[in-house]
N, C-alpha and C positions, 0 to 999 in steps of 0.2 A: 287442301281442298283442289279440286278438281273444275277445269274451266269447261265450259259444256251448256248444255240447253236440253229443249226439249219441244217437240211437235205434237199437237193433238189433232189427231185423223178423223174426218166424215164418221167413220164407225164406233169412234168412243177410243181407240186404241193410242196409245202413244210411242212416239220414237223418240228414244234419250241419245244424243250424241256427247261424247264426255273425249276430251284431249288430256292425256296422262303420259308421264314420262315413263320412258322404260332402258334399261341397259342395252346399250347396243357396243357395237365394235368401237375401237380405240379412234377411228377415222371421225368420229362427229364431235361436236365441242361439250368439254365434260362427260365424255361417253354417256351420255343422253339424247336420244331423241324422240319428240313428241309422237303419239301413237294417238289414232282418232277411232272410238270405240263406239258403233251404234249399236243400239239394242230395241227389238219391238216387242212391245207388252200390252197387258191391259191398263196399266198405270205407271206411272213414275216409280211408286214405291216397289212396285214388282219387279220392275227392269233393274233395280239397282240391287235388287235381292237376289236375280239370276247372276249379276257381277259379284255379288258376295260369294254364293253357291261354289263358284269357279277358284275361290279363292284372293279375291281384291277384294280384302274387308276393309278396309279403310278408303272407300269408294262415296264421294258424299257429291251430289250434287245444289248448289243453292245459286240459284238466280236464273236467268236465261240468256246468258253474253253470248253464248256462240249456239245457237238453235240448227239442226239439221237442215241442207239444203235442198232442194225438193231431188236431186240427181242423190243425194244419198239416201234420201227417203224410200227411192225407187228402189235401190241397191238392195236394203236392208228387207225390203217388203217382198223382192225375190229370191230371198236365200232361205233355205228349208229352215235354217235354225232360226232366224231373225236374229241372230248376233255375230256382227263381222265386224274387221278392224282393217286397218293399214295404216304407214307414216303419215304423220302430218302433211297434207298437200303443199303446204308453205315451206316444208323444210327439203322438199326433194322436189327436182325435176325432171320429166314430167312426173305425173300422180302416177304412186302405183294401183297396181288393181287391188281390191276388197278380198281380203281372205278369209277361212271361218276363223273362229275363235279357237279351236284346237291348233293350229299350228301356233300361235303365239305363247300359248301356255306350256307347249310341249318341251318336255326338258333335253339338254343337249343328247344325255345317254341314251333318249330314247330314239334319237334320229338315227342314230347308228347300227 
């Protein structure tokens, strides 16, 4: 189960934020660094469906423990795909810039 939350916008759409573990370089503790994913969609179910369609099959949102901040909402609303990520800001200082989801899902062979 992923920590995260959602925020309903005045126009009826939602922004869903999820904190997920991801394998990274050996320099991080236990080889896992948390990733913050933001999704803009019509409703919560559709936001999770967008992630599942990208291959993240076991993503569920239970509760609203870590809703998106106003800065995160602004970032995802200004991105054309409405689906962005970065490493969790608590884990890195200074926080990274938001990246499109394609860069997270790209395989190492495709980068060469």
